C-alpha positions, 0 to 999 in steps of 0.5 A, a space after each residue: 511469494 504471491 499465488 493467485 488461484 482461479 480468481 474471479 470477481 463479479 460485481 453486483 451489477 453483473 460485470 465480470 472484472 476478473 475471470 478465473 485468473 491464476 498467476 504466481 509471483 516469486 519473492 523479489 520479482 518486479 511485475 507490471 500489470 498493464 491493460 486498457 481502462 476497465 480491464 480489471 487491473 485495479 480490481 485485481 490489486 484491491 482483491 489482493 489486499 481484500 479492499 474488495 472480496 473476490 467472488 471465487 478463488 484464492 489469494 495466498 501471500 507468503 503461505 497465508 490464505 488472504 481470502 480466508 483471513 479474519 479481520 485481525 489477520 487481515 490487519 496484520 497482512 495489510 501492514 505488510 503490503 504497501 499500495 499506492 492509489 491512483 489518487 494519492 490521498 495526501 494531506 496537502 497542508 501537512 509536511 511531506 514528512 508527516 504524510 509519510 509518518 501517517 503510514 505508520 499510525 498503526 504501529 505507534 501509540 495513537 496519542 503520539 499522532 494526536 500530538 504530532 509526535 513520532 518516535 525517532 525510529 519512525 522518523 528515521 524510517 520515514 527519512 529513509 523512505 524519502 531518500 529512497 524516492 529522491 525527495 528527502 530534501 522536501 521533508 519539511 515542505 508542505 505536500 501542496 508545494 510539491 509537483 505532481 511527480 513529487 506527490 507521486 514520489 511521496 505516495 511511494 515513499 509513504 508505501 515504502 515506510 509502511 512495512 514493519 521490516 525495512 532494515 531500519 531499526 
């Protein structure tokens, strides 16, 4: 469950992007946040995973106070939250599969990634994510060869592969 209590974000220039926002999202609920450009949608999402710190308020995710989390705790929390940015941040010259696997770098020995080696379990997780978004057949294509929509699917697939518990073991 995600609970946001009295969240406010005021930027250094004085712009108030969020003003005393409170909401509760139960587990399994699908929520869309819509609004005009500059209305605070991205600010809210960045506050939830603490890419930016809120000015006031609390964010509680699965009983953990995200706003009070230490750096180590925050790393653990972020491992469980997938976020798809407006810019997909793909490595265009790498394959679709490698782009998904980069989302798992925090879970494997860093030497493996330098050698472009990923354990079989990680590849299975990546393929499952690609199947889920409908582009598994593109796994060995370069990301630059994908259409804009397929690049978005790839970014979603990468986010799906990040959580430690996806049922693929």
